[in-house]
C-alpha positions in Angstrom: 23.4 -14.3 27.3 22.2 -17.8 26.2 23.5 -19.0 22.6 22.8 -22.1 22.7 20.1 -23.0 20.3 18.6 -26.6 19.1 18.2 -27.7 15.7 14.6 -29.6 15.4 14.2 -32.1 12.7 12.1 -30.2 10.3 10.9 -33.3 8.4 8.6 -34.3 11.3 7.6 -31.2 12.7 3.9 -30.1 13.0 2.3 -27.5 14.0 -0.1 -27.1 16.9 -3.8 -27.5 16.1 -4.2 -23.7 16.3 -1.5 -22.5 14.1 -2.1 -24.6 11.2 -1.4 -22.6 7.8 -4.3 -21.6 6.0 -4.6 -19.5 3.2 -8.5 -18.0 4.0 -6.9 -17.2 7.6 -3.8 -15.3 6.1 -6.0 -13.7 3.3 -8.2 -12.4 6.6 -5.3 -10.9 8.8 -4.2 -9.2 5.8 -7.5 -7.7 4.5 -7.8 -6.9 8.3 -5.0 -4.8 8.4 -5.6 -3.2 5.3 -9.1 -2.2 6.8 -7.3 -1.1 9.4 -5.0 1.0 7.6 -8.1 2.4 5.4 -9.9 3.6 8.5 -7.6 6.2 9.4 -7.7 9.7 8.2 -5.9 9.6 4.9 -2.9 12.4 5.4 0.3 12.9 4.0 3.6 12.0 6.1 5.4 14.6 7.7 8.1 15.2 10.3 7.0 16.5 14.1 9.4 17.5 16.7 9.7 15.9 20.0 11.6 16.2 23.3 12.8 13.8 25.4 13.1 13.8 29.0 16.7 15.6 28.6 15.1 18.5 26.9 16.5 16.8 23.7 14.7 17.9 20.5 14.0 14.6 18.2 12.4 14.6 14.9 10.1 11.6 14.2 8.5 10.9 11.0 4.7 10.4 10.8 4.4 8.2 7.7 1.4 8.9 5.3 -1.3 6.9 5.9 -2.1 7.1 2.3 0.8 5.0 1.2 0.2 2.6 3.8 -3.2 1.9 3.0 -1.9 1.5 -0.6 1.1 -1.3 0.2 -1.6 -2.8 2.5 -3.7 -3.4 -0.6 -0.8 -4.6 -2.5 -0.1 -6.6 -0.1 -3.6 -8.4 0.0 -3.5 -8.4 -4.0 0.0 -10.2 -3.5 -1.4 -12.9 -1.1 -4.7 -13.7 -3.3 -3.0 -13.8 -6.5 -3.7 -17.6 -6.6 -7.1 -17.0 -6.2 -7.7 -14.2 -9.0 -10.4 -15.8 -11.7 -11.1 -14.3 -14.9 -13.2 -11.4 -13.7 -10.8 -10.2 -11.2 -8.0 -10.0 -13.7 -9.8 -8.2 -15.8 -11.4 -5.4 -13.0 -7.8 -4.6 -11.4 -6.3 -4.8 -14.8 -8.7 -1.7 -16.1 -8.3 0.2 -12.5 -4.3 -0.2 -13.0 -4.4 1.2 -16.3 -6.5 4.1 -15.1 -3.8 4.5 -12.6 -1.3 4.5 -15.2 -3.3 7.1 -17.6 -3.5 9.2 -14.4 0.0 9.1 -13.7 1.1 10.2 -17.7 -1.4 13.0 -17.6 -0.1 14.6 -14.6 3.3 14.0 -15.4 2.8 15.7 -18.3 1.0 18.7 -16.8 4.1 18.8 -14.0 6.4 19.3 -17.4 4.1 22.2 -19.1 4.3 23.6 -15.5 7.8 23.3 -15.4 8.5 24.7 -18.6 6.3 28.3 -18.6 7.7 28.7 -14.6 9.8 31.9 -14.6 13.3 31.7 -14.0 13.1 33.0 -10.6 10.8 30.3 -9.2 13.2 27.8 -10.9 15.9 28.3 -9.7 14.3 28.9 -6.3 13.3 25.4 -6.8 16.1 23.8 -7.8 18.1 25.6 -4.6 15.3 23.0 -2.4 16.3 20.5 -4.6 12.7 20.4 -6.3 13.4 19.5 -10.2 11.3 18.3 -12.8 12.2 15.0 -14.7 10.3 13.7 -17.6 7.9 10.7 -16.9 8.5 11.3 -13.2 6.4 13.2 -10.3 7.9 15.5 -8.0 6.5 14.8 -4.5 7.2 18.3 -3.3 5.1 19.6 -6.4 1.2 19.4 -6.2 0.8 16.8 -9.0 1.7 14.3 -6.8 -0.4 14.7 -3.9 -3.0 14.4 -6.8 -1.7 11.3 -7.8 -1.6 10.1 -4.6 -5.2 11.0 -3.8 -6.2 9.2 -6.8 -4.3 6.1 -6.5 -6.1 5.8 -3.0 -9.1 5.9 -4.4 -7.9 3.3 -7.1 -6.4 0.8 -4.3 -9.8 1.1 -2.6 -11.5 -0.2 -5.9 -9.0 -3.0 -5.9 -9.9 -4.1 -2.4 -13.1 -4.0 -3.3 -12.7 -6.4 -6.0 -10.7 -8.6 -3.6 -13.8 -8.4 -1.1 -15.7 -9.4 -4.4 -13.5 -12.3 -5.2 -13.5 -14.0 -1.1 -17.0 -14.0 -1.8 -16.9 -16.0 -5.4 -14.5 -18.2 -3.8 -16.5 -19.0 -0.7 -13.9 -17.9 2.1 -17.0 -16.7 4.1 -18.6 -20.0 4.1 -17.9 -22.1 7.4 -16.3 -25.5 7.1 -19.0 -28.5 8.1 -16.8 -32.0 8.7 -19.1 -34.7 9.0 -18.8 -38.0 10.8 -18.6 -41.1 8.1 
């Protein structure tokens, strides 16, 4: 294995023309990935058993496509934060406030569900590691799944807002370079 490497002079480094940094290109790439993740069937993650060529059973986790979409939109938001105008700030804030309200509402419903659950059910759930914690949704109870589905819907709305923002910022316009 060759461990030799050369340290480049970073002060005089120039990327090739097609490797130049472009904020618009970065936004386009991350939005493209987000659109790809949003075009899939939205389903929860699960474990799948596969057998290798030796007959061993391997457990493979299939990721939750809803969470992948949500994280993709969050990445677009992080990349575009420097582009936010007042309209985007206001609209995204309203959507996130709706998310927070829904989360609190579902936490309260879960708490009430837990309070009225029969002791046998509670004991059975405890043995499976399912508990109720104030202010937190348990991923094994239906309230968490309901929240995730609502979160996908809300982050879809945030993506819509970010797409409108790219239009307001003129990211779709072609650059014209004239000769002087």
